[in-house]
C-alpha positions as CSV (number, residue, x, y, z in Angstrom):
1,X,-9.9,-2.4,1.5
2,X,-10.4,-2.9,5.4
3,X,-14.0,-4.3,5.5
4,X,-14.9,-4.4,8.8
5,X,-16.4,-7.3,10.3
6,X,-17.0,-8.5,13.9
7,X,-17.3,-12.5,14.0
8,X,-18.4,-14.4,16.5
9,X,-17.2,-17.9,15.9
10,X,-14.9,-19.4,13.6
11,X,-17.1,-20.4,10.9
12,X,-17.8,-16.9,10.5
13,X,-14.3,-15.7,10.4
14,X,-13.7,-18.5,7.4
15,X,-16.2,-17.4,4.9
16,X,-15.2,-14.0,5.5
17,X,-11.7,-14.9,4.5
18,X,-13.1,-16.6,1.5
19,X,-15.4,-14.5,0.1
20,X,-13.5,-11.2,0.4
21,X,-10.5,-13.0,-0.8
22,X,-11.1,-11.6,-4.8
23,X,-11.6,-7.9,-3.3
24,X,-8.1,-8.3,-1.1
25,X,-6.5,-9.3,-4.5
26,X,-6.9,-6.2,-6.5
27,X,-7.1,-3.4,-3.8
28,X,-4.9,-5.7,-0.8
29,X,-6.6,-4.6,1.7
30,X,-6.6,-5.5,5.1
31,X,-7.7,-8.9,6.6
32,X,-11.2,-8.5,6.9
33,X,-11.7,-10.3,10.5
34,X,-10.0,-9.0,13.6
35,X,-10.5,-10.0,17.5
36,X,-9.9,-6.0,18.2
37,X,-11.0,-3.0,16.7
38,X,-10.2,0.5,16.9
39,X,-11.9,4.0,15.7
40,X,-10.4,5.7,12.9
41,X,-8.0,8.2,12.9
42,X,-11.2,10.7,12.7
43,X,-12.1,9.7,16.6
44,X,-11.6,11.6,19.8
45,X,-10.6,8.5,22.3
46,X,-9.4,5.3,21.3
47,X,-11.7,2.6,21.7
48,X,-11.8,-1.4,22.1
49,X,-14.5,-3.7,20.6
50,X,-13.7,-6.7,22.8
51,X,-15.7,-8.9,20.0
52,X,-14.8,-12.7,22.3
53,X,-14.4,-11.0,26.0
54,X,-10.4,-10.5,25.5
55,X,-8.8,-7.2,25.6
56,X,-6.1,-5.6,26.0
57,X,-4.3,-6.2,29.7
58,X,-6.0,-9.6,29.7
59,X,-5.5,-11.7,32.9
60,X,-7.4,-12.0,36.4
61,X,-4.9,-9.2,37.9
62,X,-6.5,-5.7,37.3
63,X,-3.2,-4.2,36.5
64,X,-4.1,-1.1,37.6
65,X,-7.7,-1.2,35.3
66,X,-10.9,-1.5,35.6
67,X,-12.3,-5.5,35.6
68,X,-14.0,-6.6,32.1
69,X,-17.1,-9.0,31.3
70,X,-16.9,-11.9,33.1
71,X,-13.6,-11.5,34.9
72,X,-11.7,-12.2,31.8
73,X,-9.1,-9.2,32.3
74,X,-8.8,-5.7,32.8
75,X,-9.3,-2.5,30.2
76,X,-6.3,-0.2,31.3
77,X,-7.2,3.1,32.6
78,X,-6.2,4.9,29.0
79,X,-8.4,2.9,27.4
80,X,-12.2,4.2,27.0
81,X,-14.6,1.6,26.5
82,X,-18.1,3.3,24.2
83,X,-21.2,1.3,23.9
84,X,-21.6,2.6,20.2
85,X,-20.4,0.1,18.5
86,X,-17.0,0.5,16.1
87,X,-17.9,-3.5,14.3
88,X,-20.5,-4.2,12.2
89,X,-22.0,-7.7,12.7
90,X,-22.3,-9.7,9.4
91,X,-24.6,-12.2,9.1
92,X,-23.3,-15.5,6.8
93,X,-25.8,-13.8,3.8
94,X,-23.9,-10.7,4.3
95,X,-21.1,-12.2,3.5
96,X,-22.3,-14.8,0.6
97,X,-23.4,-11.5,-1.3
98,X,-20.0,-9.8,-0.7
99,X,-18.7,-12.7,-2.4
100,X,-21.2,-12.4,-4.9
101,X,-20.2,-8.7,-5.9
102,X,-17.0,-9.1,-5.7
103,X,-17.3,-12.1,-7.9
104,X,-19.1,-10.1,-11.2
105,X,-17.1,-7.1,-9.8
106,X,-13.6,-9.7,-10.8
107,X,-15.3,-11.0,-13.9
108,X,-17.1,-7.7,-15.7
109,X,-13.0,-6.2,-15.8
110,X,-11.5,-9.5,-16.8
111,X,-14.7,-9.9,-19.2
112,X,-13.2,-6.6,-20.6
113,X,-9.8,-7.6,-21.4
114,X,-10.0,-11.4,-22.5
115,X,-11.3,-12.1,-25.8
116,X,-11.7,-15.5,-25.1
117,X,-14.4,-17.3,-22.0
118,X,-11.6,-20.0,-21.2
119,X,-9.1,-17.3,-20.5
120,X,-11.8,-15.5,-18.0
121,X,-12.7,-19.1,-16.2
122,X,-8.8,-19.4,-15.6
123,X,-8.5,-16.0,-14.0
124,X,-11.2,-16.7,-12.2
125,X,-10.0,-19.9,-11.1
126,X,-6.7,-18.2,-9.8
127,X,-8.2,-15.4,-7.7
128,X,-10.5,-18.0,-6.4
129,X,-7.6,-20.2,-4.9
130,X,-5.3,-17.3,-3.5
131,X,-5.5,-17.8,0.0
132,X,-2.7,-17.9,3.0
133,X,-2.9,-21.4,2.9
134,X,-2.1,-22.1,-0.3
135,X,1.2,-21.5,-1.8
136,X,0.8,-19.6,-5.4
137,X,2.7,-21.6,-7.9
138,X,0.8,-23.1,-11.0
139,X,0.7,-26.7,-9.4
140,X,-1.2,-25.6,-5.4
141,X,-2.9,-22.8,-7.5
142,X,-4.7,-25.5,-10.0
143,X,-5.1,-28.1,-6.9
144,X,-7.3,-25.3,-5.5
145,X,-9.0,-24.1,-8.1
146,X,-9.9,-28.0,-9.2
147,X,-7.8,-28.4,-12.3
148,X,-6.2,-31.3,-13.1
149,X,-3.0,-29.9,-13.8
150,X,-1.1,-27.2,-13.9
151,X,-1.4,-26.1,-17.4
152,X,-4.1,-23.8,-17.7
153,X,-2.5,-21.3,-14.5
154,X,0.6,-21.6,-16.7
155,X,-0.9,-20.8,-20.2
156,X,-3.0,-18.1,-18.3
157,X,0.1,-16.3,-17.2
158,X,2.6,-17.2,-20.6
159,X,0.7,-18.5,-23.9
160,X,-3.1,-17.1,-23.3
161,X,-3.2,-13.8,-25.2
162,X,-4.5,-10.8,-22.8
163,X,-2.7,-8.0,-22.1
164,X,-1.7,-6.9,-18.6
165,X,-1.2,-3.6,-19.6
166,X,-5.1,-3.0,-20.2
167,X,-5.3,-4.8,-16.5
168,X,-3.3,-2.1,-15.0
169,X,-5.0,0.9,-17.2
170,X,-8.9,-0.6,-15.3
171,X,-7.2,0.0,-11.5
172,X,-7.5,3.3,-11.3
173,X,-11.4,3.6,-12.4
174,X,-12.1,0.0,-10.3
175,X,-10.0,1.7,-7.2
176,X,-12.0,4.5,-7.1
177,X,-15.3,2.8,-7.3
178,X,-14.5,0.9,-4.3
179,X,-12.7,4.0,-2.1
180,X,-15.3,6.6,-2.2
181,X,-13.8,9.8,-0.9
182,X,-15.0,11.0,2.4
183,X,-16.5,14.6,1.8
184,X,-15.4,15.2,5.7
185,X,-11.5,14.3,5.1
186,X,-9.2,17.1,5.2
187,X,-7.1,16.4,2.2
188,X,-8.7,14.1,0.2
189,X,-7.2,11.3,-1.9
190,X,-3.8,11.2,-2.8
191,X,-1.3,8.7,-4.3
192,X,1.6,6.9,-2.1
193,X,4.4,5.7,-3.9
194,X,7.3,3.2,-2.9
195,X,9.1,0.3,-4.2
196,X,9.4,-4.0,-3.0
197,X,11.4,-6.5,-3.5
198,X,10.6,-10.1,-5.3
199,X,13.8,-12.2,-3.6
200,X,14.5,-14.8,-6.4
201,X,17.1,-17.3,-7.0
202,X,18.9,-17.7,-10.5
203,X,19.7,-15.2,-12.7
204,X,17.1,-16.2,-15.3
205,X,13.6,-14.5,-14.5
206,X,13.6,-10.9,-16.2
207,X,14.8,-7.7,-14.8
208,X,16.9,-9.5,-11.9
209,X,19.6,-9.0,-10.4
210,X,21.5,-8.0,-7.2
211,X,20.1,-5.5,-5.9
212,X,19.0,-3.2,-2.6
213,X,15.8,-5.5,-1.0
214,X,13.8,-3.2,1.2
215,X,12.3,-6.3,3.0
216,X,15.9,-7.4,4.0
217,X,18.0,-4.1,4.4
218,X,20.7,-5.6,2.3
219,X,21.6,-6.5,-1.4
220,X,19.3,-9.7,-2.9
221,X,18.8,-11.4,-6.1
222,X,15.6,-10.0,-6.7
223,X,13.2,-8.0,-9.0
224,X,11.9,-4.6,-7.8
225,X,9.0,-2.8,-8.7
226,X,7.6,0.6,-8.3
227,X,3.7,0.6,-6.6
228,X,1.6,3.6,-6.9
229,X,-1.2,3.3,-4.6
230,X,-4.6,5.1,-4.3
231,X,-5.0,6.1,-0.4
232,X,-8.2,7.6,1.3
233,X,-9.8,7.8,4.7
234,X,-12.0,4.0,3.8
235,X,-8.8,2.2,2.8
236,X,-5.7,2.3,0.4
237,X,-5.4,0.1,-3.2
238,X,-2.7,-1.0,-6.0
239,X,-3.3,1.5,-9.2
240,X,-0.3,1.4,-11.1
241,X,3.0,-0.2,-11.1
242,X,6.0,-1.3,-13.3
243,X,9.1,-3.4,-12.7
244,X,12.4,-1.9,-12.8
245,X,14.9,-2.8,-15.4
246,X,18.7,-2.8,-13.9
247,X,21.6,-1.6,-16.2
248,X,23.1,-4.9,-16.7
249,X,19.7,-6.1,-18.6
250,X,19.3,-2.9,-20.4
251,X,22.2,-3.3,-22.4
252,X,22.2,-7.3,-22.8
253,X,19.9,-7.8,-26.1
254,X,20.2,-11.4,-25.7
255,X,19.5,-11.5,-22.3
256,X,16.5,-9.4,-23.1
257,X,14.8,-11.6,-26.1
258,X,15.3,-14.7,-24.1
259,X,13.4,-13.4,-21.0
260,X,10.4,-11.8,-23.5
261,X,11.8,-8.1,-22.6
262,X,10.4,-5.9,-25.4
263,X,12.8,-3.8,-27.5
264,X,11.5,-0.9,-27.2
265,X,11.6,-0.6,-23.2
266,X,14.2,1.7,-22.2
267,X,16.1,2.0,-19.1
268,X,14.1,4.6,-16.2
269,X,15.4,5.0,-12.8
270,X,12.8,4.5,-10.1
271,X,12.1,8.5,-10.0
272,X,11.7,8.3,-13.4
273,X,8.9,5.7,-13.7
274,X,6.9,6.9,-10.4
275,X,7.0,10.5,-12.6
276,X,5.5,7.8,-15.5
277,X,2.8,6.6,-13.2
278,X,1.5,9.9,-11.5
279,X,0.9,11.2,-15.6
280,X,-0.9,7.5,-16.7
281,X,-3.1,8.2,-13.6
282,X,-3.8,12.2,-14.4
283,X,-4.3,11.6,-17.6
284,X,-6.7,8.4,-16.9
285,X,-9.0,10.6,-15.1
286,X,-8.6,9.5,-11.3
287,X,-8.9,12.0,-8.8
288,X,-6.0,12.5,-6.5
289,X,-4.9,16.0,-4.1
290,X,-1.2,15.1,-2.7
291,X,1.3,12.6,-3.0
292,X,3.9,11.0,-0.7
293,X,7.5,9.2,-1.3
294,X,10.1,8.0,0.4
295,X,13.6,9.4,0.0
296,X,14.5,7.1,-3.2
297,X,12.1,9.9,-5.0
298,X,12.0,12.7,-2.2
299,X,15.7,13.4,-3.0
300,X,14.6,13.8,-7.3
301,X,14.0,17.1,-8.0
302,X,13.0,15.8,-11.3
303,X,10.1,14.0,-9.3
304,X,8.8,16.9,-7.4
305,X,8.2,19.0,-10.2
306,X,6.4,16.6,-11.8
307,X,3.6,16.7,-8.7
308,X,3.9,20.5,-8.9
309,X,2.5,21.0,-12.3
310,X,0.1,18.5,-12.4
311,X,-0.9,20.5,-9.1
312,X,-0.6,18.4,-6.3
313,X,0.7,18.6,-3.4
314,X,3.2,16.6,-1.6
315,X,5.3,15.3,1.6
316,X,8.3,13.6,0.4
317,X,11.2,11.7,2.9
318,X,14.9,13.4,2.0
319,X,18.0,12.4,3.0
320,X,19.6,14.2,6.1
321,X,22.4,15.6,4.1
322,X,19.9,17.0,1.3
323,X,20.7,20.1,0.9
324,X,17.8,22.7,1.4
325,X,17.7,26.5,0.2
326,X,15.9,28.4,3.3
327,X,15.3,32.1,3.6
328,X,17.7,34.8,2.7
329,X,19.3,32.2,0.4
330,X,20.9,30.7,3.0
331,X,21.8,26.6,1.8
332,X,22.3,24.5,4.5
333,X,22.0,20.2,5.3
334,X,18.3,19.3,6.3
335,X,20.0,18.0,9.9
336,X,21.2,21.6,11.0
337,X,17.7,22.9,11.0
338,X,17.1,20.6,13.5
339,X,18.8,23.4,16.0
340,X,16.5,25.8,15.2
341,X,13.5,24.1,14.9
342,X,10.6,24.4,17.3
343,X,9.1,21.2,18.0
344,X,5.7,20.3,18.8
345,X,3.4,16.8,20.3
346,X,1.2,15.8,17.3
347,X,-0.4,12.2,15.9
348,X,-0.3,11.9,12.3
349,X,-2.6,9.2,12.8
350,X,-4.3,5.9,14.3
351,X,-2.0,3.1,13.8
352,X,-2.1,-0.6,15.2
353,X,-1.8,0.6,18.7
354,X,-3.6,3.7,18.9
355,X,-2.5,7.2,17.7
356,X,1.0,7.8,16.4
357,X,2.7,10.2,18.0
358,X,5.6,12.3,17.4
359,X,7.5,15.6,17.1
360,X,6.9,17.7,14.6
361,X,8.8,21.0,13.6
362,X,8.1,22.9,9.9
363,X,10.3,25.6,8.9
364,X,9.7,27.7,5.9
365,X,12.2,27.7,2.8
366,X,13.1,30.1,0.6
367,X,9.8,28.9,-1.7
368,X,7.4,30.3,-0.1
369,X,4.6,27.4,-1.0
370,X,7.8,24.9,0.2
371,X,8.5,23.8,3.3
372,X,10.9,21.6,5.6
373,X,9.3,19.3,8.2
374,X,10.9,17.6,10.9
375,X,9.9,14.6,12.8
376,X,11.6,13.3,15.9
377,X,11.0,10.7,17.9
378,X,12.5,10.8,21.2
379,X,12.2,6.9,22.1
380,X,14.3,5.6,19.6
381,X,17.9,5.6,20.3
382,X,19.3,5.9,17.1
383,X,17.4,7.7,14.2
384,X,15.0,9.7,15.7
385,X,15.3,12.1,13.2
386,X,13.0,12.3,9.6
387,X,13.0,14.8,7.4
388,X,10.4,15.9,5.0
389,X,10.1,18.5,1.7
390,X,6.5,19.6,1.5
391,X,4.9,21.7,-1.2
392,X,0.9,22.7,-0.9
393,X,-0.2,24.7,-4.2
394,X,-2.2,28.1,-3.7
395,X,-5.4,26.1,-3.0
396,X,-4.3,24.5,-0.2
397,X,-3.3,24.8,3.2
398,X,0.1,24.7,4.2
399,X,-0.2,24.1,7.1
400,X,1.6,21.9,10.0
401,X,-1.5,19.8,10.2
402,X,-2.1,19.4,6.8
403,X,1.8,18.3,5.8
404,X,1.7,16.1,9.2
405,X,-1.9,14.3,7.7
406,X,-0.1,13.3,4.4
407,X,2.9,12.0,5.7
408,X,0.8,9.6,7.8
409,X,-1.0,8.4,4.9
410,X,1.9,6.9,3.1
411,X,2.7,4.0,5.5
412,X,-0.5,2.4,3.7
413,X,1.2,1.6,0.5
414,X,3.5,-0.5,3.1
415,X,0.4,-2.6,4.2
416,X,-0.4,-3.1,0.8
417,X,3.2,-4.9,-0.2
418,X,2.6,-6.9,3.3
419,X,-0.7,-7.9,2.4
420,X,0.0,-9.1,-0.7
421,X,2.7,-11.5,-0.3
422,X,1.8,-12.5,3.6
423,X,-2.2,-13.2,2.3
424,X,-2.0,-14.5,-1.6
425,X,1.9,-15.6,-1.9
426,X,2.4,-12.7,-4.3
427,X,6.3,-13.1,-4.0
428,X,6.0,-17.1,-4.5
429,X,5.3,-16.7,-7.7
430,X,7.2,-19.1,-10.3
431,X,6.9,-16.5,-13.9
432,X,9.8,-16.3,-15.0
433,X,9.4,-14.1,-18.7
434,X,8.6,-10.3,-18.6
435,X,5.0,-10.8,-19.4
436,X,4.3,-13.5,-16.6
437,X,5.7,-11.3,-13.9
438,X,3.8,-7.9,-15.1
439,X,0.8,-10.5,-15.1
440,X,0.9,-12.4,-12.0
441,X,0.2,-8.6,-10.4
442,X,-2.6,-7.4,-12.6
């Protein structure tokens, strides 16, 4: 959850990070403090909020733009400086109050799923200790939490009797409580599915195996997770997850027993895990209107059919060689449709550097509610094209604007992974058993 706070000195900035880290753990939002701030995707123009007199194109040389206050730099001509503030100034008291509310929110959740007060206290100490400057292992976290040794943290993730499934089940309601709907949002809240890898050494960690890791782009010894994130105009939050169990673990009862993997847990592909997640989420009453995913899930017709059956629109990436049925039952590869596509330049939303422009084309298929969406990025030397299958129920607009807006909302799930690993050391955990590794993201 992005909390825009403008700070004017290092002390306030440090306090902001300290107070918001609990909410960031649960919702894996962006950093609370920033030197620069860009208006939301609803803004007409790009605006720079220069908190400390810094700005893009900084330097004494004008660089073709106009000089900033105190002559510290220049604003480029394409940047419009507005007098309306895009960040909120927060006092120390405001930040402290936010920290107290975050403590109460987390404590209330933990009290519902943990019976003993000492377990709740250990969990709160664990959460408060997570930060960028602390390695996320039992020794360092315990030292930060003020414990005499690592035993309370180790016990929390192994011996203490609390069900991580109960925490996972509470995430959707908690996320919607914080990430409210915006009535002016043209597509509404949705789900973004993706997987991430936790690199490991050795072979004893539950579900670890040599498999493709997106973080490095090659085969690594790792544990792979499938995550679902709630995405709104206000931010993004993990609301469901599953660890992927490879075949080599599914068929090895002795190894499973040592790692504490339940006997009744059957092998499931990543799309099957995502289908189970979306069904759980819809059954829980979470309000979502669409889903977005990469080609691991997009190529699965079962995944797409499940989304349709639940009344969700979708925009999913497919491989370039995926065979699409067009009008008059013409079946051809997705990349063969480029020659007939008519592109127009559109932005799918704002990124860290402003609007994310690309060339987009929408082509009808044999299904009147399903379309092939093609994105072209001419600046790329290779792999300029990305292909999507899009679907809109009868009550949604099957338009280019609708689909590219959903496509632009997929990337926040990647942001949650980066924040979880960089800010909270999620990939530094020393948990080994099935219960412990699931307890860490919980």
